[in-house]
All heavy atoms as a GROMACS GRO file, in nm:
protein
  492
    1MET      N    1  -2.100  -0.807  -0.260
    1MET     CA    2  -2.214  -0.743  -0.322
    1MET      C    3  -2.173  -0.654  -0.438
    1MET      O    4  -2.238  -0.650  -0.540
    1MET     CB    5  -2.289  -0.662  -0.215
    1MET     CG    6  -2.413  -0.600  -0.265
    1MET     SD    7  -2.535  -0.726  -0.298
    1MET     CE    8  -2.673  -0.627  -0.335
    2ASN      N    9  -2.061  -0.580  -0.422
    2ASN     CA   10  -2.014  -0.493  -0.529
    2ASN      C   11  -1.973  -0.571  -0.653
    2ASN      O   12  -1.989  -0.522  -0.765
    2ASN     CB   13  -1.896  -0.408  -0.482
    2ASN     CG   14  -1.940  -0.296  -0.391
    2ASN    OD1   15  -2.058  -0.262  -0.386
    2ASN    ND2   16  -1.846  -0.239  -0.319
    3LYS      N   17  -1.920  -0.691  -0.633
    3LYS     CA   18  -1.879  -0.772  -0.748
    3LYS      C   19  -2.000  -0.818  -0.828
    3LYS      O   20  -1.994  -0.824  -0.950
    3LYS     CB   21  -1.794  -0.890  -0.703
    3LYS     CG   22  -1.657  -0.848  -0.658
    3LYS     CD   23  -1.567  -0.965  -0.636
    3LYS     CE   24  -1.432  -0.912  -0.591
    3LYS     NZ   25  -1.328  -1.009  -0.606
    4ILE      N   26  -2.109  -0.849  -0.761
    4ILE     CA   27  -2.230  -0.891  -0.831
    4ILE      C   28  -2.284  -0.775  -0.914
    4ILE      O   29  -2.320  -0.792  -1.030
    4ILE     CB   30  -2.336  -0.943  -0.731
    4ILE    CG1   31  -2.286  -1.071  -0.665
    4ILE    CG2   32  -2.469  -0.966  -0.800
    4ILE    CD1   33  -2.372  -1.118  -0.550
    5VAL      N   34  -2.289  -0.657  -0.854
    5VAL     CA   35  -2.334  -0.538  -0.926
    5VAL      C   36  -2.241  -0.509  -1.044
    5VAL      O   37  -2.286  -0.475  -1.154
    5VAL     CB   38  -2.343  -0.416  -0.831
    5VAL    CG1   39  -2.373  -0.289  -0.909
    5VAL    CG2   40  -2.448  -0.439  -0.725
    6GLY      N   41  -2.112  -0.526  -1.024
    6GLY     CA   42  -2.015  -0.506  -1.131
    6GLY      C   43  -2.036  -0.603  -1.246
    6GLY      O   44  -2.030  -0.564  -1.363
    7LEU      N   45  -2.062  -0.728  -1.214
    7LEU     CA   46  -2.088  -0.827  -1.319
    7LEU      C   47  -2.216  -0.795  -1.395
    7LEU      O   48  -2.222  -0.809  -1.518
    7LEU     CB   49  -2.094  -0.966  -1.259
    7LEU     CG   50  -1.962  -1.024  -1.211
    7LEU    CD1   51  -1.985  -1.156  -1.139
    7LEU    CD2   52  -1.866  -1.042  -1.326
    8ILE      N   53  -2.317  -0.751  -1.323
    8ILE     CA   54  -2.442  -0.712  -1.389
    8ILE      C   55  -2.418  -0.594  -1.482
    8ILE      O   56  -2.468  -0.591  -1.595
    8ILE     CB   57  -2.551  -0.682  -1.284
    8ILE    CG1   58  -2.592  -0.810  -1.212
    8ILE    CG2   59  -2.672  -0.614  -1.348
    8ILE    CD1   60  -2.681  -0.789  -1.093
    9LEU      N   61  -2.342  -0.497  -1.436
    9LEU     CA   62  -2.310  -0.382  -1.521
    9LEU      C   63  -2.228  -0.422  -1.643
    9LEU      O   64  -2.247  -0.367  -1.752
    9LEU     CB   65  -2.236  -0.274  -1.442
    9LEU     CG   66  -2.323  -0.187  -1.352
    9LEU    CD1   67  -2.236  -0.098  -1.266
    9LEU    CD2   68  -2.418  -0.104  -1.435
   10LEU      N   69  -2.139  -0.517  -1.628
   10LEU     CA   70  -2.063  -0.566  -1.743
   10LEU      C   71  -2.155  -0.630  -1.847
   10LEU      O   72  -2.141  -0.606  -1.967
   10LEU     CB   73  -1.957  -0.668  -1.698
   10LEU     CG   74  -1.831  -0.610  -1.638
   10LEU    CD1   75  -1.744  -0.722  -1.583
   10LEU    CD2   76  -1.755  -0.531  -1.742
   11VAL      N   77  -2.250  -0.709  -1.801
   11VAL     CA   78  -2.344  -0.774  -1.893
   11VAL      C   79  -2.431  -0.669  -1.962
   11VAL      O   80  -2.450  -0.672  -2.084
   11VAL     CB   81  -2.429  -0.878  -1.819
   11VAL    CG1   82  -2.542  -0.929  -1.906
   11VAL    CG2   83  -2.342  -0.994  -1.772
   12VAL      N   84  -2.483  -0.574  -1.883
   12VAL     CA   85  -2.567  -0.468  -1.941
   12VAL      C   86  -2.486  -0.386  -2.041
   12VAL      O   87  -2.535  -0.351  -2.149
   12VAL     CB   88  -2.626  -0.379  -1.830
   12VAL    CG1   89  -2.689  -0.253  -1.887
   12VAL    CG2   90  -2.727  -0.456  -1.748
   13GLY      N   91  -2.362  -0.356  -2.008
   13GLY     CA   92  -2.276  -0.280  -2.099
   13GLY      C   93  -2.251  -0.355  -2.229
   13GLY      O   94  -2.253  -0.297  -2.337
   14ALA      N   95  -2.228  -0.485  -2.218
   14ALA     CA   96  -2.206  -0.565  -2.339
   14ALA      C   97  -2.331  -0.568  -2.426
   14ALA      O   98  -2.324  -0.560  -2.548
   14ALA     CB   99  -2.165  -0.707  -2.300
   15ILE      N  100  -2.447  -0.577  -2.363
   15ILE     CA  101  -2.573  -0.576  -2.438
   15ILE      C  102  -2.592  -0.442  -2.508
   15ILE      O  103  -2.631  -0.436  -2.625
   15ILE     CB  104  -2.692  -0.609  -2.345
   15ILE    CG1  105  -2.684  -0.755  -2.301
   15ILE    CG2  106  -2.826  -0.580  -2.413
   15ILE    CD1  107  -2.780  -0.793  -2.190
   16LEU      N  108  -2.564  -0.333  -2.438
   16LEU     CA  109  -2.578  -0.200  -2.499
   16LEU      C  110  -2.480  -0.182  -2.615
   16LEU      O  111  -2.514  -0.121  -2.716
   16LEU     CB  112  -2.558  -0.091  -2.394
   16LEU     CG  113  -2.672  -0.070  -2.296
   16LEU    CD1  114  -2.631   0.030  -2.189
   16LEU    CD2  115  -2.797  -0.025  -2.368
   17LEU      N  116  -2.359  -0.234  -2.601
   17LEU     CA  117  -2.263  -0.226  -2.711
   17LEU      C  118  -2.310  -0.307  -2.831
   17LEU      O  119  -2.292  -0.266  -2.946
   17LEU     CB  120  -2.125  -0.271  -2.664
   17LEU     CG  121  -2.054  -0.175  -2.569
   17LEU    CD1  122  -1.925  -0.238  -2.517
   17LEU    CD2  123  -2.026  -0.043  -2.636
   18TYR      N  124  -2.373  -0.421  -2.805
   18TYR     CA  125  -2.429  -0.501  -2.914
   18TYR      C  126  -2.542  -0.424  -2.984
   18TYR      O  127  -2.548  -0.420  -3.106
   18TYR     CB  128  -2.481  -0.634  -2.860
   18TYR     CG  129  -2.556  -0.714  -2.964
   18TYR    CD1  130  -2.487  -0.780  -3.066
   18TYR    CD2  131  -2.694  -0.722  -2.962
   18TYR    CE1  132  -2.555  -0.852  -3.162
   18TYR    CE2  133  -2.762  -0.794  -3.057
   18TYR     CZ  134  -2.692  -0.859  -3.157
   18TYR     OH  135  -2.760  -0.929  -3.253
   19PHE      N  136  -2.630  -0.361  -2.904
   19PHE     CA  137  -2.737  -0.281  -2.963
   19PHE      C  138  -2.681  -0.165  -3.043
   19PHE      O  139  -2.736  -0.126  -3.146
   19PHE     CB  140  -2.832  -0.229  -2.856
   19PHE     CG  141  -2.930  -0.330  -2.804
   19PHE    CD1  142  -2.980  -0.320  -2.676
   19PHE    CD2  143  -2.973  -0.436  -2.882
   19PHE    CE1  144  -3.070  -0.412  -2.626
   19PHE    CE2  145  -3.062  -0.530  -2.835
   19PHE     CZ  146  -3.112  -0.516  -2.707
   20SER      N  147  -2.572  -0.107  -2.996
   20SER     CA  148  -2.507   0.002  -3.069
   20SER      C  149  -2.459  -0.046  -3.205
   20SER      O  150  -2.477   0.022  -3.307
   20SER     CB  151  -2.390   0.056  -2.988
   20SER     OG  152  -2.311   0.143  -3.065
   21TYR      N  153  -2.399  -0.164  -3.207
   21TYR     CA  154  -2.353  -0.219  -3.334
   21TYR      C  155  -2.470  -0.247  -3.427
   21TYR      O  156  -2.466  -0.213  -3.546
   21TYR     CB  157  -2.273  -0.348  -3.310
   21TYR     CG  158  -2.237  -0.417  -3.439
   21TYR    CD1  159  -2.137  -0.366  -3.521
   21TYR    CD2  160  -2.305  -0.531  -3.480
   21TYR    CE1  161  -2.105  -0.429  -3.640
   21TYR    CE2  162  -2.274  -0.593  -3.600
   21TYR     CZ  163  -2.174  -0.541  -3.679
   21TYR     OH  164  -2.143  -0.602  -3.798
   22GLU      N  165  -2.575  -0.308  -3.374
   22GLU     CA  166  -2.692  -0.338  -3.456
   22GLU      C  167  -2.758  -0.210  -3.508
   22GLU      O  168  -2.801  -0.205  -3.622
   22GLU     CB  169  -2.794  -0.420  -3.376
   22GLU     CG  170  -2.750  -0.562  -3.351
   22GLU     CD  171  -2.739  -0.644  -3.478
   22GLU    OE1  172  -2.826  -0.634  -3.565
   22GLU    OE2  173  -2.640  -0.718  -3.490
   23ALA      N  174  -2.766  -0.107  -3.424
   23ALA     CA  175  -2.826   0.020  -3.467
   23ALA      C  176  -2.741   0.086  -3.575
   23ALA      O  177  -2.795   0.150  -3.666
   23ALA     CB  178  -2.842   0.113  -3.348
   24SER      N  179  -2.610   0.070  -3.567
   24SER     CA  180  -2.524   0.132  -3.669
   24SER      C  181  -2.535   0.061  -3.803
   24SER      O  182  -2.502   0.119  -3.906
   24SER     CB  183  -2.379   0.133  -3.622
   24SER     OG  184  -2.325   0.002  -3.624
   25GLN      N  185  -2.583  -0.063  -3.803
   25GLN     CA  186  -2.597  -0.138  -3.928
   25GLN      C  187  -2.736  -0.126  -3.989
   25GLN      O  188  -2.762  -0.183  -4.094
   25GLN     CB  189  -2.565  -0.286  -3.903
   25GLN     CG  190  -2.426  -0.311  -3.851
   25GLN     CD  191  -2.319  -0.258  -3.944
   25GLN    OE1  192  -2.323  -0.282  -4.063
   25GLN    NE2  193  -2.223  -0.185  -3.888
   26SER      N  194  -2.827  -0.051  -3.925
   26SER     CA  195  -2.963  -0.038  -3.976
   26SER      C  196  -2.965   0.049  -4.101
   26SER      O  197  -2.875   0.130  -4.126
   26SER     CB  198  -3.055   0.020  -3.869
   26SER     OG  199  -3.025   0.157  -3.850
   27LEU      N  200  -3.070   0.036  -4.177
   27LEU     CA  201  -3.085   0.113  -4.300
   27LEU      C  202  -3.093   0.262  -4.272
   27LEU      O  203  -3.031   0.343  -4.340
   27LEU     CB  204  -3.210   0.066  -4.375
   27LEU     CG  205  -3.236   0.129  -4.510
   27LEU    CD1  206  -3.120   0.102  -4.604
   27LEU    CD2  207  -3.365   0.077  -4.568
   28ALA      N  208  -3.167   0.300  -4.167
   28ALA     CA  209  -3.180   0.442  -4.132
   28ALA      C  210  -3.046   0.501  -4.091
   28ALA      O  211  -3.013   0.614  -4.129
   28ALA     CB  212  -3.281   0.459  -4.020
   29SER      N  213  -2.969   0.426  -4.016
   29SER     CA  214  -2.839   0.475  -3.972
   29SER      C  215  -2.743   0.489  -4.089
   29SER      O  216  -2.668   0.587  -4.098
   29SER     CB  217  -2.779   0.382  -3.867
   29SER     OG  218  -2.654   0.430  -3.823
   30GLU      N  219  -2.745   0.393  -4.179
   30GLU     CA  220  -2.656   0.401  -4.295
   30GLU      C  221  -2.694   0.519  -4.386
   30GLU      O  222  -2.608   0.588  -4.438
   30GLU     CB  223  -2.658   0.270  -4.371
   30GLU     CG  224  -2.586   0.159  -4.297
   30GLU     CD  225  -2.579   0.030  -4.375
   30GLU    OE1  226  -2.612   0.029  -4.494
   30GLU    OE2  227  -2.540  -0.070  -4.313
   31ALA      N  228  -2.825   0.543  -4.401
   31ALA     CA  229  -2.869   0.657  -4.482
   31ALA      C  230  -2.830   0.788  -4.415
   31ALA      O  231  -2.782   0.880  -4.483
   31ALA     CB  232  -3.020   0.650  -4.502
   32SER      N  233  -2.846   0.795  -4.285
   32SER     CA  234  -2.808   0.915  -4.211
   32SER      C  235  -2.657   0.939  -4.220
   32SER      O  236  -2.612   1.052  -4.234
   32SER     CB  237  -2.850   0.903  -4.066
   32SER     OG  238  -2.802   1.011  -3.990
   33GLN      N  239  -2.581   0.831  -4.214
   33GLN     CA  240  -2.436   0.845  -4.223
   33GLN      C  241  -2.392   0.891  -4.361
   33GLN      O  242  -2.297   0.968  -4.374
   33GLN     CB  243  -2.368   0.712  -4.190
   33GLN     CG  244  -2.298   0.714  -4.058
   33GLN     CD  245  -2.231   0.583  -4.027
   33GLN    OE1  246  -2.279   0.476  -4.061
   33GLN    NE2  247  -2.120   0.592  -3.960
   34MET      N  248  -2.462   0.848  -4.464
   34MET     CA  249  -2.427   0.891  -4.598
   34MET      C  250  -2.454   1.040  -4.616
   34MET      O  251  -2.377   1.110  -4.680
   34MET     CB  252  -2.506   0.812  -4.703
   34MET     CG  253  -2.454   0.674  -4.724
   34MET     SD  254  -2.539   0.574  -4.847
   34MET     CE  255  -2.636   0.681  -4.943
   35VAL      N  256  -2.561   1.091  -4.557
   35VAL     CA  257  -2.599   1.231  -4.574
   35VAL      C  258  -2.519   1.322  -4.481
   35VAL      O  259  -2.464   1.423  -4.525
   35VAL     CB  260  -2.751   1.249  -4.549
   35VAL    CG1  261  -2.788   1.396  -4.550
   35VAL    CG2  262  -2.831   1.172  -4.651
   36THR      N  263  -2.512   1.288  -4.353
   36THR     CA  264  -2.449   1.377  -4.255
   36THR      C  265  -2.309   1.334  -4.215
   36THR      O  266  -2.240   1.408  -4.145
   36THR     CB  267  -2.534   1.385  -4.127
   36THR    OG1  268  -2.538   1.257  -4.067
   36THR    CG2  269  -2.673   1.435  -4.158
   37ASN      N  270  -2.269   1.215  -4.252
   37ASN     CA  271  -2.140   1.158  -4.214
   37ASN      C  272  -2.126   1.142  -4.063
   37ASN      O  273  -2.017   1.148  -4.008
   37ASN     CB  274  -2.024   1.242  -4.270
   37ASN     CG  275  -1.896   1.161  -4.279
   37ASN    OD1  276  -1.899   1.039  -4.284
   37ASN    ND2  277  -1.784   1.230  -4.282
   38GLU      N  278  -2.240   1.126  -3.994
   38GLU     CA  279  -2.242   1.102  -3.850
   38GLU      C  280  -2.342   0.992  -3.820
   38GLU      O  281  -2.443   0.979  -3.887
   38GLU     CB  282  -2.286   1.228  -3.775
   38GLU     CG  283  -2.186   1.342  -3.784
   38GLU     CD  284  -2.233   1.466  -3.709
   38GLU    OE1  285  -2.336   1.459  -3.641
   38GLU    OE2  286  -2.165   1.568  -3.719
   39PRO      N  287  -2.318   0.912  -3.716
   39PRO     CA  288  -2.416   0.808  -3.678
   39PRO      C  289  -2.541   0.871  -3.616
   39PRO      O  290  -2.539   0.987  -3.575
   39PRO     CB  291  -2.341   0.723  -3.577
   39PRO     CG  292  -2.233   0.810  -3.526
   39PRO     CD  293  -2.198   0.908  -3.634
   40THR      N  294  -2.647   0.793  -3.607
   40THR     CA  295  -2.771   0.844  -3.549
   40THR      C  296  -2.755   0.862  -3.398
   40THR      O  297  -2.663   0.809  -3.336
   40THR     CB  298  -2.888   0.748  -3.576
   40THR    OG1  299  -2.857   0.622  -3.518
   40THR    CG2  300  -2.912   0.732  -3.724
   41ASP      N  301  -2.849   0.936  -3.340
   41ASP     CA  302  -2.844   0.960  -3.195
   41ASP      C  303  -2.860   0.831  -3.115
   41ASP      O  304  -2.793   0.812  -3.014
   41ASP     CB  305  -2.954   1.058  -3.155
   41ASP     CG  306  -2.926   1.200  -3.203
   41ASP    OD1  307  -2.810   1.230  -3.234
   41ASP    OD2  308  -3.021   1.280  -3.208
   42ASN      N  309  -2.949   0.741  -3.160
   42ASN     CA  310  -2.966   0.614  -3.089
   42ASN      C  311  -2.836   0.536  -3.083
   42ASN      O  312  -2.801   0.479  -2.979
   42ASN     CB  313  -3.074   0.529  -3.156
   42ASN     CG  314  -3.212   0.577  -3.126
   42ASN    OD1  315  -3.232   0.655  -3.035
   42ASN    ND2  316  -3.308   0.531  -3.205
   43THR      N  317  -2.766   0.531  -3.193
   43THR     CA  318  -2.639   0.459  -3.198
   43THR      C  319  -2.540   0.518  -3.097
   43THR      O  320  -2.474   0.445  -3.023
   43THR     CB  321  -2.579   0.464  -3.338
   43THR    OG1  322  -2.673   0.409  -3.431
   43THR    CG2  323  -2.449   0.388  -3.347
   44MET      N  324  -2.532   0.650  -3.093
   44MET     CA  325  -2.438   0.715  -3.002
   44MET      C  326  -2.476   0.692  -2.855
   44MET      O  327  -2.390   0.667  -2.772
   44MET     CB  328  -2.431   0.865  -3.030
   44MET     CG  329  -2.362   0.897  -3.161
   44MET     SD  330  -2.196   0.828  -3.174
   44MET     CE  331  -2.112   0.912  -3.043
   45TRP      N  332  -2.606   0.698  -2.822
   45TRP     CA  333  -2.648   0.677  -2.684
   45TRP      C  334  -2.623   0.534  -2.639
   45TRP      O  335  -2.581   0.510  -2.525
   45TRP     CB  336  -2.794   0.716  -2.663
   45TRP     CG  337  -2.810   0.864  -2.655
   45TRP    CD1  338  -2.877   0.944  -2.743
   45TRP    CD2  339  -2.757   0.951  -2.555
   45TRP    NE1  340  -2.868   1.075  -2.705
   45TRP    CE2  341  -2.795   1.083  -2.589
   45TRP    CE3  342  -2.680   0.932  -2.442
   45TRP    CZ2  343  -2.759   1.193  -2.512
   45TRP    CZ3  344  -2.644   1.042  -2.365
   45TRP    CH2  345  -2.684   1.170  -2.401
   46TYR      N  346  -2.649   0.437  -2.727
   46TYR     CA  347  -2.619   0.298  -2.693
   46TYR      C  348  -2.469   0.281  -2.670
   46TYR      O  349  -2.426   0.213  -2.576
   46TYR     CB  350  -2.663   0.202  -2.803
   46TYR     CG  351  -2.811   0.177  -2.812
   46TYR    CD1  352  -2.875   0.170  -2.935
   46TYR    CD2  353  -2.887   0.156  -2.698
   46TYR    CE1  354  -3.011   0.145  -2.944
   46TYR    CE2  355  -3.023   0.132  -2.705
   46TYR     CZ  356  -3.084   0.127  -2.829
   46TYR     OH  357  -3.218   0.102  -2.837
   47LEU      N  358  -2.389   0.341  -2.756
   47LEU     CA  359  -2.244   0.329  -2.744
   47LEU      C  360  -2.193   0.393  -2.615
   47LEU      O  361  -2.115   0.332  -2.540
   47LEU     CB  362  -2.176   0.392  -2.866
   47LEU     CG  363  -2.025   0.385  -2.871
   47LEU    CD1  364  -1.979   0.241  -2.879
   47LEU    CD2  365  -1.974   0.463  -2.992
   48ILE      N  366  -2.238   0.515  -2.587
   48ILE     CA  367  -2.194   0.584  -2.465
   48ILE      C  368  -2.238   0.508  -2.341
   48ILE      O  369  -2.159   0.486  -2.248
   48ILE     CB  370  -2.248   0.729  -2.464
   48ILE    CG1  371  -2.180   0.811  -2.573
   48ILE    CG2  372  -2.228   0.793  -2.327
   48ILE    CD1  373  -2.245   0.945  -2.601
   49GLY      N  374  -2.364   0.466  -2.338
   49GLY     CA  375  -2.414   0.390  -2.223
   49GLY      C  376  -2.341   0.260  -2.203
   49GLY      O  377  -2.310   0.220  -2.090
   50GLY      N  378  -2.311   0.191  -2.312
   50GLY     CA  379  -2.239   0.064  -2.303
   50GLY      C  380  -2.098   0.080  -2.250
   50GLY      O  381  -2.054   0.005  -2.164
   51VAL      N  382  -2.029   0.180  -2.300
   51VAL     CA  383  -1.891   0.203  -2.255
   51VAL      C  384  -1.888   0.242  -2.108
   51VAL      O  385  -1.805   0.192  -2.031
   51VAL     CB  386  -1.822   0.310  -2.344
   51VAL    CG1  387  -1.692   0.356  -2.284
   51VAL    CG2  388  -1.801   0.256  -2.484
   52VAL      N  389  -1.979   0.331  -2.068
   52VAL     CA  390  -1.984   0.373  -1.927
   52VAL      C  391  -2.016   0.254  -1.836
   52VAL      O  392  -1.952   0.235  -1.732
   52VAL     CB  393  -2.085   0.488  -1.908
   52VAL    CG1  394  -2.112   0.514  -1.761
   52VAL    CG2  395  -2.036   0.614  -1.976
   53ALA      N  396  -2.114   0.173  -1.876
   53ALA     CA  397  -2.151   0.057  -1.793
   53ALA      C  398  -2.035  -0.042  -1.783
   53ALA      O  399  -2.010  -0.098  -1.675
   53ALA     CB  400  -2.275  -0.011  -1.852
   54VAL      N  401  -1.963  -0.065  -1.890
   54VAL     CA  402  -1.850  -0.158  -1.887
   54VAL      C  403  -1.739  -0.104  -1.797
   54VAL      O  404  -1.682  -0.178  -1.716
   54VAL     CB  405  -1.798  -0.186  -2.030
   54VAL    CG1  406  -1.663  -0.255  -2.026
   54VAL    CG2  407  -1.898  -0.271  -2.106
   55ILE      N  408  -1.709   0.024  -1.808
   55ILE     CA  409  -1.602   0.082  -1.725
   55ILE      C  410  -1.638   0.074  -1.577
   55ILE      O  411  -1.557   0.033  -1.494
   55ILE     CB  412  -1.573   0.227  -1.769
   55ILE    CG1  413  -1.505   0.227  -1.905
   55ILE    CG2  414  -1.486   0.299  -1.666
   55ILE    CD1  415  -1.490   0.364  -1.968
   56ILE      N  416  -1.761   0.114  -1.543
   56ILE     CA  417  -1.803   0.108  -1.402
   56ILE      C  418  -1.808  -0.038  -1.354
   56ILE      O  419  -1.768  -0.068  -1.242
   56ILE     CB  420  -1.938   0.178  -1.383
   56ILE    CG1  421  -1.924   0.327  -1.409
   56ILE    CG2  422  -1.993   0.154  -1.244
   56ILE    CD1  423  -2.055   0.402  -1.414
   57GLY      N  424  -1.854  -0.128  -1.439
   57GLY     CA  425  -1.859  -0.269  -1.404
   57GLY      C  426  -1.721  -0.326  -1.378
   57GLY      O  427  -1.700  -0.400  -1.282
   58LEU      N  428  -1.625  -0.293  -1.464
   58LEU     CA  429  -1.488  -0.341  -1.443
   58LEU      C  430  -1.430  -0.287  -1.314
   58LEU      O  431  -1.364  -0.359  -1.240
   58LEU     CB  432  -1.400  -0.301  -1.562
   58LEU     CG  433  -1.418  -0.382  -1.689
   58LEU    CD1  434  -1.337  -0.319  -1.802
   58LEU    CD2  435  -1.378  -0.526  -1.669
   59TYR      N  436  -1.455  -0.160  -1.287
   59TYR     CA  437  -1.405  -0.101  -1.163
   59TYR      C  438  -1.465  -0.172  -1.041
   59TYR      O  439  -1.395  -0.202  -0.946
   59TYR     CB  440  -1.438   0.050  -1.160
   59TYR     CG  441  -1.390   0.116  -1.034
   59TYR    CD1  442  -1.256   0.150  -1.020
   59TYR    CD2  443  -1.477   0.145  -0.930
   59TYR    CE1  444  -1.211   0.211  -0.904
   59TYR    CE2  445  -1.432   0.205  -0.814
   59TYR     CZ  446  -1.299   0.238  -0.802
   59TYR     OH  447  -1.254   0.297  -0.686
   60ALA      N  448  -1.596  -0.198  -1.047
   60ALA     CA  449  -1.662  -0.263  -0.933
   60ALA      C  450  -1.613  -0.406  -0.914
   60ALA      O  451  -1.598  -0.452  -0.801
   60ALA     CB  452  -1.814  -0.263  -0.954
   61VAL      N  453  -1.585  -0.475  -1.023
   61VAL     CA  454  -1.538  -0.615  -1.012
   61VAL      C  455  -1.398  -0.620  -0.954
   61VAL      O  456  -1.368  -0.699  -0.865
   61VAL     CB  457  -1.544  -0.686  -1.149
   61VAL    CG1  458  -1.468  -0.816  -1.146
   61VAL    CG2  459  -1.689  -0.710  -1.189
   62PHE      N  460  -1.308  -0.534  -1.003
   62PHE     CA  461  -1.169  -0.542  -0.959
   62PHE      C  462  -1.142  -0.469  -0.828
   62PHE      O  463  -1.051  -0.507  -0.755
   62PHE     CB  464  -1.076  -0.488  -1.068
   62PHE     CG  465  -1.069  -0.580  -1.186
   62PHE    CD1  466  -1.109  -0.538  -1.311
   62PHE    CD2  467  -1.022  -0.710  -1.172
   62PHE    CE1  468  -1.102  -0.624  -1.420
   62PHE    CE2  469  -1.015  -0.797  -1.280
   62PHE     CZ  470  -1.056  -0.752  -1.404
   63LYS      N  471  -1.219  -0.368  -0.795
   63LYS     CA  472  -1.198  -0.294  -0.670
   63LYS      C  473  -1.301  -0.327  -0.563
   63LYS      O  474  -1.291  -0.279  -0.452
   63LYS     CB  475  -1.201  -0.143  -0.696
   63LYS     CG  476  -1.091  -0.094  -0.787
   63LYS     CD  477  -0.957  -0.108  -0.721
   63LYS     CE  478  -0.850  -0.055  -0.814
   63LYS     NZ  479  -0.718  -0.064  -0.757
   64GLY      N  480  -1.400  -0.408  -0.598
   64GLY     CA  481  -1.507  -0.440  -0.502
   64GLY      C  482  -1.459  -0.532  -0.392
   64GLY      O  483  -1.357  -0.599  -0.402
   65LYS      N  484  -1.537  -0.536  -0.285
   65LYS     CA  485  -1.500  -0.621  -0.170
   65LYS      C  486  -1.571  -0.752  -0.176
   65LYS      O  487  -1.673  -0.771  -0.226
   65LYS     CB  488  -1.536  -0.548  -0.041
   65LYS     CG  489  -1.453  -0.426  -0.022
   65LYS     CD  490  -1.488  -0.358   0.109
   65LYS     CE  491  -1.404  -0.232   0.124
   65LYS     NZ  492  -1.432  -0.160   0.242
   0.00000   0.00000   0.00000
């Protein structure tokens, strides 16, 4: 059961990382980066959520029963 949850988290994490990339390429994000030299909040939340989901998913897959 833990491996299934881990695989689901890996997929969700990969999707969030993809959304993070897409959000960073948007016109609003590029304009914000030019002015503040920082990515938008949406980009950062997608990135953080994706990385956390991938790490937890990998742990569940490799350490799960």
